[in-house]
N, C-alpha and C positions, 0 to 999 in steps of 0.2 A: 322572186321564186313563187310559183303557184303550187302550194303544198299539196293540193288534191290532184295534181296532174297524173299521178300513178294510181289513184284510188278509184274504186268503182262502187256502184250500187251494191249493197251487201248481199242482195239476192244473186248477183253475178259471181261473187267471190268464192262461194262454196267452202268457206272457212270452217274448221272444226268448231269455232266459237259461234258460228251462225246457226240459225234454226230454219226449218223449212217454211214456217209460217209464224206470224206474230199474233194469230187469231186467239190463241189461248193465253196471251199476256193480258188477261182480263179477269174480272170477278164474275162469279156465277150469276149474281143478280142482274147483270146486264142482259144475259140471255133469257132469264125468266121474265124480265120486263118486256123484252122483245116478244116473247111468246104471248104474253097477256095483251100487248098492244096489237099484235096480229089478229088475235081472236076478238078483241074489242073494237076493231076497226079504226084505231087511232095511229097505227104504225106509219102511215103515209103522210101524216100531218107535217107540213113544213115547219122546221124548228131551228132555233139558234141557241147553241151552247157557247159559253165563254169560260176561259181559264183566267183566273185571277187569284190574288191572295188578299186576305183582309188586313194583314199586317206583315211587316218585315220581321225577320228573326231579331230577337232582343239585342239592341245595341247597334244594329246595322243601319247605315244611312241611305243605302240604295241597293237594289237587286240587279242581277245581270241575267239576261235571257240567254240560255244556252240549251242545246239539244234540238233546236228546230230542224236541222238537217236530218237528225236521226228520227224525228217524228215523221218527216216526209217519207223516209225509207219504210218506217213501220206501217204507215197507212197504205203504201203501195203493196206491201207484203202481207196485208191483213186478208188472208184467204183461208177458207174452210175446205181443206183438201180431204181426200178419202179417209186418211188416218185420223184426222181431227174429228170428222163427222162420226167415224166409228166409235171413237172414245165417248163422244156426247151421247150417242145412241146406247152404248153399253151401260153407261151410268144413268141413263134415263133422265138426263138433265133437262132436255126439252123434248117436245113431241115431234112426230114425223113431219107435220106441216111446217114447223119451224126449221127442221133440218133441211127440208127442200128449199126453203127460202135462203138459208145460210149457204147452201151449195153454190148458189149463184151470186153470192155477195161480192160486190165491188163498190167501194165508196165512190159515189158519183156527184158529191156535193162540192162546196167551196170552203176553203180555209183561208182566213186572213190572220195576220199576227204581227207582233212586233218583230222586226228583223233580228236575226241572231246577233248577239253582241250588244244590242241596245240595252239601256238600263230601264228599270221599271220601279214602280212605287205601289203602295197599297191601293187596291181598286183598279189598277191598270188592266185593261182587257188584253192580256198578253197574247191570247189566241182566241179566235172566233171560228167556230165550226158550224156550217150551215148545210142543211139538206133535210131529208125526211128524219122523223124521230128515230125510226128503226136503224138507219145507217149511221146516224151520229152517236146514238147512245152507246153503241158497241165500242167506240173508240176511247171512252172515258179513261179507263185504267191505264192503257198503254201510253196515252198522251201524258197523263199525270206522272206516271212512273219515270218517264224520260225527262220531262221538264223539271220536276221536283229535284231529281238527282243532279242532273247536269247544271242547272242554274245554281244550286247550292255550291257545287265545286267551283264554278266560274266566279261566283261572288267571293269565295275565299281566295281564289287565285288573283282576283283583281285587287283585293286588299293587300295581298303579299307583294304584288307587282308595284303598287304604290309605295309600300314600305321599302322596297328594294331600290327605289329611286333610279331606275334605268339599268341597274346591274342585272344580268341574265339569271333566270330561274330554271332549274332542272326539275321536272316532275319525276319522282322515283318512288311512287307509292303502291306499285302493283302487288307487292308482297303483303300489304296491309289491308287488302280488301278482296272481294270476290273477283275471280279472274275475268268475268265479263264486265263488271263495273269498273275494273281497272282500265280497260280500253276506253270506256266512255269517259272516265275521269281524266285520262290523259288528253282526250279531245277537248273537254270542257276547260281544262287548265290552259290549253293552248289558246283558246278563245279569250280567256281571262287575262292572258299576258305572259304565260310561261313560254320559254324559248325552245325547249327540247323535252324529250321523255326518255326514260330508260326502257320503256315497254315496247318490245319489238312488234307485238300484235297491233299496237296503236300506230306504229310507224308504217306497217304493211297496209293496214286497212285505211288509214287516213292521210298517209304521207307526211306525218309529223317528223321532224328531224330527230334522230335517236343518238344517244351517247352512252358510253360506259367503258370502264377500263378494268379495274380489279377491286377485290374485297380483301379483308384481313386474311381470309382463308388462303389466298395466294401467297401472301408473305409467310404465313405459318407453315405452308407446304415445304418451304425451302430451309436448308440448314442455317443460312445467313440471310439477313434482310438485304444485303448487297446483292446476293445471288438472285433474289426475287426482282429487285429493281433492274438488274442487268437483263434478266430474261424478258421483262416487260418492255424495256427500251429497245432491245434487239428486235422484238416482234412488232411493236407499235410505233417505234421511232422516238426521237428526242422530244417531240411535241406532246407526248402523252402526259397523263396526270398520275402522279405517284401518291399513294396513300401513306402518310408519314406518322400516324399515331398508333401503330401496332405495339411498339415498345417505347423508346425514348424519342420524343419529337425532334429535339435539337440534333441528336445524333443522326436521325433518319434524314433530316433536311440536308445535313452535310454530306451524307452518303449519296443522296439523290443527285445533288449537284456534281459530285465527283463522278458518278456514273454517266449522267446525261449531259453534263456541262451546262454552261449558262443558257443554252438553248432549251432547257427543260420547260415544257409547256405550262405545267401547273402542279401544285401539291394540294392534296385534300386532307382536311382536318375533320375528324368525325367524333371527337369527344373532348371533354375538358372545358375550361373557361374559354369559350371561343373568342371573346373580345381580347383577353390577355394573350392567349396563344397566337392569335392572328398578328398582333403587333410584334411579338417576339419573332415569329417566323418571317414576317416582312423585313425586319431589321437584319435577320440572319441571311436571308436570300440576297439582300442588297450588298451586304458585306462580302458575300461569296461571289459577287459579280452577276448574279442571276436577277438582274433588275427588271427584266420583262417576264419573269416567271409569275404566273397568277396564283392566287389563293382561292380555293373552293372550300366552303364549309358546309357540312351536313350535321345531323344529330338532332332529331325531333324539333325541327324549326317550325314556328308559326309566324304570323305577321308581326306579333309583338317582339319575338326574338330577333326577327330580321330588322325591325326598326331599331332595336337596341344596338345593332351592329353597324348602324349608319356611319359612325365615325371610325369604324375599323377598316383596315386595309384589306377588305374582302372584295373579290372580283366576281364571284358567282355563288349562288346558294342552291343546295339540293334539298327538296322538301318531299316528304312522304306521307306519314300518318295523318298529320294535321290537315293536309290538303285533301286527301281522298275521303276524309270524314267531314269535310265542310268546315273545318276549324271550329268545331263545337256545334255546328248547325247543319246536320246532314240532309235536311230537307227544307223546302221553302214554304210549306203549308199551302201550296196552290190547290185550288178546287176547280171542278168542272161542273158548271151549273146551267140548267135550262133557263134562259132569260126572256125568250119570246117563242111563241108557237102560233100556228094558224088555228082557226076555229073549225076547220074541216080538212079533208084530204084534197080539196081543190087546190091545184098549184097556184092559182091566182088569189086565193083567200088571204085577207089581210092578217098581218101578224099582231098578236095580242101580247103585251108585256106580261111576264109572270115573274114572281119572286117569292122566296121563302121569307115569312114574316114572324116566325116564332121567336121567343125570347132566348137568351143565352149567348148572345154575341155572334150567332151564325146567320144573321140576316143577309140579304143580297139586294141589289138594285136591279129591277127589271128593265127590259128594253134592249134592243140591238144598239150597241155602243160604238162610238168613235173615240179616239184619243188624240190629243195634241199637246205639245210642250210649249208653254208660253215663255218667251225670253224677255229679259229686262232691256233697258236702253244700251247696255254694254254687251248684249248678246249672250248673257249668262242665263241658264234656266232658272225660272222663278216659280213655276207651278206646272203640275201635271193636270191637264184639263180633260175630264171624261164626261161625255154627254150622249144624249139620244137626240134623234131628229136631225135638223140641218146643222151643218158645221158653220159657226160664225165666220164671216169673210176674213176677219183679222187672223184667224187660225188656219185658214185653208191650206197654206203652204207649210204648216208645221205639223201635219197629221203624221201619226206614227205607224199605223197599221198598213201592211203591204199585202198584196195578194200572193198566196203561197200555192194554193191548189185551186184550179178552175175546172168545174165539171168533172172532177175526179182525176184530172191530169196535173202533175206537179209543174209549176211554172216559175219556180224561184230557186233552182239549184245554184249553189255558190261554192267556189273553192274556199278552203278553210281560212285562208289569209284575209278574205273579205270581212267576215264577222270579227276577226281579231283586230283589224284596223278600225272597223266601225266602233268597237268597244273603246278603243283608245280615244277616238274623237268624242264619243258620247260622254265618257267620264271627264274629259277635259272641258266639256261644256257645262258641267255642274258647278255650283259654288265651291270654292276652295275647301270649305269645311267637309266636303264629301270624303276627302282622303284622310281625315283625322281618324285615328283608331279609338279615340275615346267614345264612350257610349253616348247616344243621342237619338233624337227623333229623325224620321226621314228628312233628307237634306232640303227637299222642297215639298210643299203640301199638295194634296190631291183635291181638286175642286170639281164639283159635279154641276153639269148644266142640263136641266131637264127639258126635253123636247115636248112636242105636242103628244097627247095620248095616241097610242097605236103606232107610234113611229119606232 
Protein backbone atom coordinates (compact mmCIF):
# COMPACT_ATOMS: atom_id res chain seq x y z
CA UNK A 1 0.00 0.00 0.00
CA UNK A 2 1.38 3.42 -0.96
CA UNK A 3 0.16 5.53 1.90
CA UNK A 4 0.63 8.85 0.13
CA UNK A 5 -1.20 7.82 -3.02
CA UNK A 6 -4.13 10.09 -2.12
CA UNK A 7 -2.09 12.88 -0.56
CA UNK A 8 -0.90 16.01 -2.29
CA UNK A 9 1.40 18.93 -1.78
CA UNK A 10 -0.11 20.97 1.06
CA UNK A 11 -0.23 23.99 -1.23
CA UNK A 12 -2.70 22.10 -3.44
CA UNK A 13 -5.01 20.90 -0.68
CA UNK A 14 -6.43 24.23 0.44
CA UNK A 15 -7.13 22.78 3.88
CA UNK A 16 -8.40 24.92 6.75
CA UNK A 17 -5.26 23.82 8.62
CA UNK A 18 -3.05 25.09 5.79
CA UNK A 19 -1.61 28.58 5.41
CA UNK A 20 -1.09 30.63 2.23
CA UNK A 21 2.66 30.93 2.83
CA UNK A 22 5.30 29.60 5.21
CA UNK A 23 7.35 32.81 4.94
CA UNK A 24 6.33 34.13 8.36
CA UNK A 25 7.18 30.88 10.13
CA UNK A 26 10.40 32.65 10.94
CA UNK A 27 12.06 34.87 13.50
CA UNK A 28 12.40 38.58 12.89
CA UNK A 29 16.18 38.57 13.17
CA UNK A 30 16.41 36.54 9.97
CA UNK A 31 14.85 39.44 8.09
CA UNK A 32 16.96 42.07 9.83
CA UNK A 33 20.10 40.05 9.03
CA UNK A 34 18.96 39.93 5.42
CA UNK A 35 18.48 43.69 5.34
CA UNK A 36 21.93 44.32 6.80
CA UNK A 37 23.55 41.84 4.42
CA UNK A 38 21.86 43.44 1.41
CA UNK A 39 23.07 46.86 2.50
CA UNK A 40 26.55 45.55 3.38
CA UNK A 41 27.08 43.71 0.09
CA UNK A 42 27.42 40.24 1.63
CA UNK A 43 23.94 38.86 0.88
CA UNK A 44 25.03 37.07 -2.28
CA UNK A 45 27.98 35.23 -0.76
CA UNK A 46 27.72 31.50 -1.34
CA UNK A 47 27.02 29.86 2.01
CA UNK A 48 26.55 26.47 3.60
CA UNK A 49 24.29 25.98 6.61
CA UNK A 50 23.98 22.69 8.46
CA UNK A 51 21.39 21.27 10.84
CA UNK A 52 22.78 19.14 13.65
CA UNK A 53 22.46 18.52 17.36
CA UNK A 54 25.32 18.61 19.83
CA UNK A 55 23.77 15.93 22.01
CA UNK A 56 20.84 13.54 22.12
CA UNK A 57 18.09 14.02 24.69
CA UNK A 58 19.11 12.63 28.07
CA UNK A 59 19.10 8.85 28.05
CA UNK A 60 18.37 8.40 24.35
CA UNK A 61 20.60 6.03 22.38
CA UNK A 62 19.80 7.30 18.86
CA UNK A 63 17.72 9.93 17.10
CA UNK A 64 15.26 9.57 14.22
CA UNK A 65 15.09 11.98 11.28
CA UNK A 66 11.47 12.94 10.61
CA UNK A 67 9.73 15.87 8.96
CA UNK A 68 11.93 15.97 5.85
CA UNK A 69 8.94 15.79 3.53
CA UNK A 70 7.29 18.65 5.42
CA UNK A 71 10.48 20.69 5.12
CA UNK A 72 10.36 20.27 1.35
CA UNK A 73 6.76 21.51 1.32
CA UNK A 74 7.71 24.46 3.52
CA UNK A 75 10.60 25.49 1.27
CA UNK A 76 8.37 25.34 -1.81
CA UNK A 77 5.72 27.45 -0.10
CA UNK A 78 8.14 30.02 1.30
CA UNK A 79 6.72 33.01 -0.61
CA UNK A 80 6.27 36.64 0.38
CA UNK A 81 2.88 37.46 -1.08
CA UNK A 82 1.15 40.84 -0.97
CA UNK A 83 -0.44 40.23 2.42
CA UNK A 84 2.82 39.17 4.02
CA UNK A 85 4.73 42.07 2.48
CA UNK A 86 2.03 44.46 3.66
CA UNK A 87 2.40 43.21 7.21
CA UNK A 88 6.17 43.68 7.10
CA UNK A 89 5.78 47.18 5.66
CA UNK A 90 3.14 48.22 8.20
CA UNK A 91 5.28 47.05 11.12
CA UNK A 92 8.41 48.62 9.57
CA UNK A 93 10.27 45.37 10.13
CA UNK A 94 12.47 45.87 7.06
CA UNK A 95 13.05 48.67 4.57
CA UNK A 96 11.65 49.03 1.06
CA UNK A 97 14.78 47.66 -0.62
CA UNK A 98 14.47 44.46 1.39
CA UNK A 99 10.75 44.24 0.69
CA UNK A 100 11.43 44.41 -3.05
CA UNK A 101 13.99 41.62 -2.67
CA UNK A 102 11.54 39.49 -0.68
CA UNK A 103 8.77 39.95 -3.25
CA UNK A 104 10.82 37.90 -5.73
CA UNK A 105 12.10 35.35 -3.21
CA UNK A 106 12.35 31.78 -4.41
CA UNK A 107 14.84 29.41 -2.88
CA UNK A 108 17.19 28.52 -5.72
CA UNK A 109 19.87 26.60 -3.86
CA UNK A 110 20.54 22.97 -3.00
CA UNK A 111 19.54 20.93 0.04
CA UNK A 112 21.11 17.65 1.07
CA UNK A 113 20.14 15.64 4.10
CA UNK A 114 19.79 12.35 5.87
CA UNK A 115 16.81 10.64 4.24
CA UNK A 116 13.67 10.65 6.34
CA UNK A 117 13.46 7.70 8.70
CA UNK A 118 17.24 7.38 9.03
CA UNK A 119 18.79 7.46 12.50
CA UNK A 120 21.25 10.13 13.58
CA UNK A 121 23.73 10.90 16.37
CA UNK A 122 25.42 13.96 17.95
CA UNK A 123 27.17 15.96 15.25
CA UNK A 124 25.39 14.26 12.34
CA UNK A 125 24.87 16.84 9.53
CA UNK A 126 21.18 16.00 9.35
CA UNK A 127 20.50 18.62 6.69
CA UNK A 128 22.77 20.84 4.61
CA UNK A 129 21.38 23.97 2.92
CA UNK A 130 23.51 25.65 0.24
CA UNK A 131 22.95 28.84 -1.71
CA UNK A 132 23.43 32.54 -1.15
CA UNK A 133 23.49 33.75 2.43
CA UNK A 134 20.30 35.69 1.80
CA UNK A 135 18.22 32.81 0.53
CA UNK A 136 19.51 30.28 3.09
CA UNK A 137 19.35 32.36 6.27
CA UNK A 138 15.60 32.92 5.89
CA UNK A 139 14.85 29.19 6.17
CA UNK A 140 16.42 28.65 9.59
CA UNK A 141 13.38 28.81 11.82
CA UNK A 142 10.90 26.90 9.67
CA UNK A 143 13.38 24.07 9.06
CA UNK A 144 14.26 23.80 12.73
CA UNK A 145 10.67 23.97 13.93
CA UNK A 146 9.70 21.06 11.66
CA UNK A 147 12.73 18.85 12.24
CA UNK A 148 12.90 19.44 16.00
CA UNK A 149 9.23 18.61 16.52
CA UNK A 150 8.84 15.71 14.11
CA UNK A 151 12.13 14.04 14.99
CA UNK A 152 11.25 14.15 18.69
CA UNK A 153 7.91 12.47 18.04
CA UNK A 154 9.46 9.89 15.71
CA UNK A 155 12.14 9.02 18.29
CA UNK A 156 9.48 8.43 20.94
CA UNK A 157 7.45 6.40 18.45
CA UNK A 158 10.48 4.30 17.58
CA UNK A 159 11.15 3.47 21.23
CA UNK A 160 7.50 2.56 21.70
CA UNK A 161 7.51 0.39 18.58
CA UNK A 162 10.59 -1.45 19.86
CA UNK A 163 8.92 -1.97 23.24
CA UNK A 164 5.75 -3.23 21.53
CA UNK A 165 7.70 -6.04 19.89
CA UNK A 166 5.70 -6.09 16.67
CA UNK A 167 2.27 -5.46 18.18
CA UNK A 168 0.52 -2.59 16.37
CA UNK A 169 0.42 0.91 17.84
CA UNK A 170 -2.38 3.43 17.41
CA UNK A 171 -1.59 7.17 17.51
CA UNK A 172 -4.36 8.96 19.39
CA UNK A 173 -2.86 12.16 20.77
CA UNK A 174 -4.69 14.85 18.79
CA UNK A 175 -6.62 16.06 21.84
CA UNK A 176 -3.40 16.49 23.80
CA UNK A 177 -1.63 18.99 21.55
CA UNK A 178 -2.18 21.90 19.15
CA UNK A 179 -4.42 20.97 16.23
CA UNK A 180 -1.67 21.60 13.66
CA UNK A 181 1.04 19.79 15.58
CA UNK A 182 -1.36 16.86 15.99
CA UNK A 183 -1.30 16.28 12.24
CA UNK A 184 2.49 16.51 12.12
CA UNK A 185 2.76 14.22 15.14
CA UNK A 186 0.64 11.55 13.51
CA UNK A 187 2.85 11.68 10.42
CA UNK A 188 6.04 11.44 12.49
CA UNK A 189 4.61 8.60 14.56
CA UNK A 190 3.86 6.66 11.39
CA UNK A 191 7.46 7.10 10.26
CA UNK A 192 8.63 5.91 13.70
CA UNK A 193 6.60 2.71 13.58
CA UNK A 194 2.96 3.40 14.49
CA UNK A 195 0.39 1.60 12.35
CA UNK A 196 -2.63 3.92 12.45
CA UNK A 197 -3.94 7.25 13.73
CA UNK A 198 -7.24 8.46 15.14
CA UNK A 199 -6.70 11.90 13.57
CA UNK A 200 -8.72 12.32 10.36
CA UNK A 201 -6.80 15.40 9.21
CA UNK A 202 -3.62 13.30 9.24
CA UNK A 203 -5.39 10.59 7.29
CA UNK A 204 -6.65 13.08 4.74
CA UNK A 205 -3.44 15.00 4.32
CA UNK A 206 -0.94 12.13 4.42
CA UNK A 207 -2.96 9.00 3.70
CA UNK A 208 -2.19 7.41 7.08
CA UNK A 209 -4.67 4.61 7.93
CA UNK A 210 -7.26 5.85 10.45
CA UNK A 211 -9.18 3.99 13.15
CA UNK A 212 -11.77 4.75 15.82
CA UNK A 213 -14.95 3.32 17.34
CA UNK A 214 -16.44 4.80 20.52
CA UNK A 215 -15.69 6.47 23.85
CA UNK A 216 -17.21 6.18 27.32
CA UNK A 217 -19.67 8.92 26.39
CA UNK A 218 -21.40 6.58 23.95
CA UNK A 219 -21.94 3.97 26.65
CA UNK A 220 -23.13 6.60 29.13
CA UNK A 221 -25.60 7.91 26.55
CA UNK A 222 -27.59 4.69 26.73
CA UNK A 223 -29.78 3.38 29.54
CA UNK A 224 -27.95 0.06 29.50
CA UNK A 225 -24.41 -0.92 28.47
CA UNK A 226 -25.96 -3.70 26.38
CA UNK A 227 -27.92 -1.15 24.38
CA UNK A 228 -24.74 0.78 23.60
CA UNK A 229 -22.92 -2.36 22.51
CA UNK A 230 -25.86 -3.47 20.39
CA UNK A 231 -26.09 -0.10 18.65
CA UNK A 232 -22.37 -0.14 17.88
CA UNK A 233 -22.39 -3.70 16.57
CA UNK A 234 -25.49 -3.02 14.47
CA UNK A 235 -23.75 -0.03 12.92
CA UNK A 236 -20.10 -1.10 12.65
CA UNK A 237 -20.42 -4.89 12.52
CA UNK A 238 -19.22 -7.71 14.73
CA UNK A 239 -15.60 -6.91 13.97
CA UNK A 240 -15.77 -3.65 15.90
CA UNK A 241 -13.91 -2.85 19.13
CA UNK A 242 -16.09 -2.46 22.23
CA UNK A 243 -14.95 -0.35 25.20
CA UNK A 244 -15.45 -2.53 28.29
CA UNK A 245 -14.30 -0.52 31.31
CA UNK A 246 -17.07 2.05 31.73
CA UNK A 247 -18.60 0.09 34.59
CA UNK A 248 -17.66 -3.48 35.52
CA UNK A 249 -15.13 -5.04 33.13
CA UNK A 250 -16.06 -8.69 33.61
CA UNK A 251 -19.76 -8.00 33.14
CA UNK A 252 -19.04 -5.83 30.09
CA UNK A 253 -16.93 -8.52 28.45
CA UNK A 254 -19.69 -11.07 28.97
CA UNK A 255 -22.26 -8.68 27.54
CA UNK A 256 -20.01 -7.82 24.59
CA UNK A 257 -19.67 -11.47 23.57
CA UNK A 258 -23.39 -12.06 24.06
CA UNK A 259 -24.16 -9.14 21.73
CA UNK A 260 -21.48 -9.66 19.06
CA UNK A 261 -20.83 -13.37 19.44
CA UNK A 262 -17.37 -14.98 19.22
CA UNK A 263 -16.74 -12.95 16.07
CA UNK A 264 -16.27 -9.79 18.18
CA UNK A 265 -13.23 -8.01 16.78
CA UNK A 266 -11.70 -6.57 19.95
CA UNK A 267 -12.30 -5.12 23.37
CA UNK A 268 -10.58 -2.00 24.65
CA UNK A 269 -9.38 -1.46 28.22
CA UNK A 270 -8.71 2.16 29.19
CA UNK A 271 -8.10 2.07 32.95
CA UNK A 272 -7.00 0.02 35.92
CA UNK A 273 -4.08 -2.36 36.37
CA UNK A 274 -3.67 -3.12 32.68
CA UNK A 275 -1.43 -6.13 33.20
CA UNK A 276 -3.84 -7.82 35.61
CA UNK A 277 -7.01 -6.82 33.76
CA UNK A 278 -5.64 -7.95 30.40
CA UNK A 279 -4.91 -11.44 31.76
CA UNK A 280 -8.37 -11.68 33.29
CA UNK A 281 -10.09 -10.46 30.14
CA UNK A 282 -8.13 -12.88 27.96
CA UNK A 283 -9.11 -15.79 30.15
CA UNK A 284 -12.74 -14.70 30.14
CA UNK A 285 -12.85 -14.23 26.38
CA UNK A 286 -11.38 -17.67 25.81
CA UNK A 287 -13.86 -19.27 28.20
CA UNK A 288 -16.70 -17.56 26.31
CA UNK A 289 -15.41 -18.93 23.01
CA UNK A 290 -14.15 -15.58 21.72
CA UNK A 291 -10.63 -16.91 21.26
CA UNK A 292 -9.88 -14.66 18.31
CA UNK A 293 -11.17 -11.46 19.91
CA UNK A 294 -8.23 -9.09 20.41
CA UNK A 295 -7.42 -6.90 23.39
CA UNK A 296 -6.47 -3.24 22.90
CA UNK A 297 -5.15 -1.22 25.82
CA UNK A 298 -4.95 2.56 26.21
CA UNK A 299 -4.51 4.87 29.25
CA UNK A 300 -1.48 7.18 29.39
CA UNK A 301 0.95 4.67 27.94
CA UNK A 302 4.61 5.36 27.23
CA UNK A 303 7.44 3.07 26.14
CA UNK A 304 8.05 1.90 29.70
CA UNK A 305 4.41 1.00 30.27
CA UNK A 306 4.33 -0.79 26.92
CA UNK A 307 7.45 -2.76 27.81
CA UNK A 308 5.90 -3.73 31.15
CA UNK A 309 3.01 -5.30 29.22
CA UNK A 310 5.26 -7.45 27.04
CA UNK A 311 4.13 -10.63 28.81
CA UNK A 312 0.46 -9.59 28.85
CA UNK A 313 -2.07 -10.92 26.32
CA UNK A 314 -2.33 -7.53 24.65
CA UNK A 315 -2.73 -7.27 20.88
CA UNK A 316 -2.45 -3.51 20.30
CA UNK A 317 -1.68 -0.28 22.15
CA UNK A 318 -3.21 3.17 21.83
CA UNK A 319 -0.89 6.02 22.79
CA UNK A 320 -1.66 9.72 23.12
CA UNK A 321 -0.13 12.24 25.50
CA UNK A 322 3.31 10.69 25.90
CA UNK A 323 3.74 10.27 22.17
CA UNK A 324 2.79 13.77 21.04
CA UNK A 325 4.99 15.31 23.74
CA UNK A 326 8.02 13.24 22.74
CA UNK A 327 7.76 11.06 25.86
CA UNK A 328 9.46 13.68 27.98
CA UNK A 329 11.64 15.17 25.22
CA UNK A 330 9.46 17.40 22.98
CA UNK A 331 12.44 18.74 21.03
CA UNK A 332 15.79 17.46 19.77
CA UNK A 333 17.84 20.64 20.34
CA UNK A 334 18.78 20.80 16.66
CA UNK A 335 20.51 23.97 15.49
CA UNK A 336 21.06 25.58 12.08
CA UNK A 337 24.58 26.96 11.74
CA UNK A 338 26.66 28.62 9.06
CA UNK A 339 29.66 26.32 8.55
CA UNK A 340 31.19 27.69 5.34
CA UNK A 341 30.91 30.79 3.18
CA UNK A 342 32.64 32.40 0.24
CA UNK A 343 34.94 35.38 0.65
CA UNK A 344 33.01 37.41 -1.94
CA UNK A 345 29.85 37.39 -4.00
CA UNK A 346 31.63 35.69 -6.91
CA UNK A 347 29.82 32.35 -7.49
CA UNK A 348 33.21 30.72 -8.11
CA UNK A 349 34.84 32.04 -4.93
CA UNK A 350 36.24 29.32 -2.67
CA UNK A 351 34.37 28.39 0.49
CA UNK A 352 35.97 29.29 3.81
CA UNK A 353 35.11 27.13 6.86
CA UNK A 354 33.57 29.14 9.72
CA UNK A 355 32.51 28.09 13.20
CA UNK A 356 31.48 29.49 16.56
CA UNK A 357 34.33 29.11 19.06
CA UNK A 358 33.00 30.71 22.23
CA UNK A 359 32.91 28.83 25.53
CA UNK A 360 29.82 27.37 27.14
CA UNK A 361 29.34 24.18 25.16
CA UNK A 362 27.93 25.81 22.03
CA UNK A 363 30.93 25.39 19.76
CA UNK A 364 30.57 23.98 16.26
CA UNK A 365 32.80 22.40 13.64
CA UNK A 366 33.39 24.43 10.49
CA UNK A 367 33.44 23.18 6.92
CA UNK A 368 31.00 21.56 4.48
CA UNK A 369 30.53 18.04 5.81
CA UNK A 370 29.74 14.55 4.62
CA UNK A 371 28.66 11.67 6.82
CA UNK A 372 28.96 7.90 6.61
CA UNK A 373 28.16 5.00 8.90
CA UNK A 374 30.96 2.52 9.39
CA UNK A 375 29.97 -1.12 9.89
CA UNK A 376 31.80 -3.88 11.70
CA UNK A 377 32.60 -7.27 10.18
CA UNK A 378 29.08 -8.47 11.00
CA UNK A 379 27.45 -5.55 9.19
CA UNK A 380 26.41 -3.79 12.39
CA UNK A 381 26.94 -0.03 12.73
CA UNK A 382 29.98 0.80 14.86
CA UNK A 383 30.56 4.54 14.24
CA UNK A 384 29.05 7.65 12.70
CA UNK A 385 31.88 9.21 10.71
CA UNK A 386 31.56 12.93 9.93
CA UNK A 387 34.18 14.74 7.90
CA UNK A 388 35.19 17.51 5.53
CA UNK A 389 37.08 17.18 2.29
CA UNK A 390 37.34 13.93 0.36
CA UNK A 391 35.40 10.90 1.53
CA UNK A 392 37.71 7.96 2.33
CA UNK A 393 37.27 5.21 -0.31
CA UNK A 394 36.31 2.67 2.34
CA UNK A 395 33.28 4.79 3.25
CA UNK A 396 32.27 5.85 -0.25
CA UNK A 397 29.33 3.44 -0.40
CA UNK A 398 28.22 4.19 3.17
CA UNK A 399 27.44 7.90 2.74
CA UNK A 400 24.25 9.10 4.41
CA UNK A 401 23.34 12.42 2.82
CA UNK A 402 21.10 12.41 -0.24
CA UNK A 403 20.09 15.24 -2.53
CA UNK A 404 16.69 16.67 -1.62
CA UNK A 405 16.55 19.97 -3.53
CA UNK A 406 18.60 20.87 -6.60
CA UNK A 407 18.61 24.40 -7.94
CA UNK A 408 15.44 25.15 -6.00
CA UNK A 409 13.55 22.11 -7.31
CA UNK A 410 12.52 19.24 -5.02
CA UNK A 411 14.06 16.01 -6.32
CA UNK A 412 13.31 13.57 -3.50
CA UNK A 413 9.56 13.19 -2.99
CA UNK A 414 8.63 9.91 -1.29
CA UNK A 415 5.47 8.13 -0.25
CA UNK A 416 5.28 7.88 3.52
CA UNK A 417 5.81 4.13 3.54
CA UNK A 418 9.37 4.63 2.24
CA UNK A 419 10.79 6.45 5.32
CA UNK A 420 8.76 4.13 7.54
CA UNK A 421 10.47 1.06 6.05
CA UNK A 422 13.80 2.88 5.97
CA UNK A 423 13.60 3.48 9.69
CA UNK A 424 12.90 -0.17 10.43
CA UNK A 425 16.01 -1.12 8.44
CA UNK A 426 18.18 1.61 9.99
CA UNK A 427 17.21 0.66 13.54
CA UNK A 428 17.82 -3.02 12.82
CA UNK A 429 21.32 -2.12 11.64
CA UNK A 430 22.27 -0.64 15.03
CA UNK A 431 23.78 -2.62 17.91
CA UNK A 432 21.14 -4.53 19.86
CA UNK A 433 21.53 -2.23 22.85
CA UNK A 434 19.93 0.58 20.81
CA UNK A 435 16.50 -0.80 21.69
CA UNK A 436 17.14 -0.93 25.43
CA UNK A 437 15.06 1.55 27.38
CA UNK A 438 17.67 1.98 30.09
CA UNK A 439 19.60 5.24 30.06
CA UNK A 440 22.89 5.31 28.25
CA UNK A 441 25.18 7.10 25.83
CA UNK A 442 24.59 7.14 22.06
CA UNK A 443 24.73 3.56 20.87
CA UNK A 444 27.59 4.34 18.48
CA UNK A 445 30.19 7.14 18.74
CA UNK A 446 30.62 10.04 16.33
CA UNK A 447 34.10 10.30 14.82
CA UNK A 448 35.36 13.41 13.00
CA UNK A 449 37.66 13.32 9.98
CA UNK A 450 39.27 16.67 9.17
CA UNK A 451 39.85 17.45 5.51
CA UNK A 452 42.26 19.94 4.00
CA UNK A 453 41.67 23.63 4.82
CA UNK A 454 39.06 25.29 2.63
CA UNK A 455 37.30 22.08 1.80
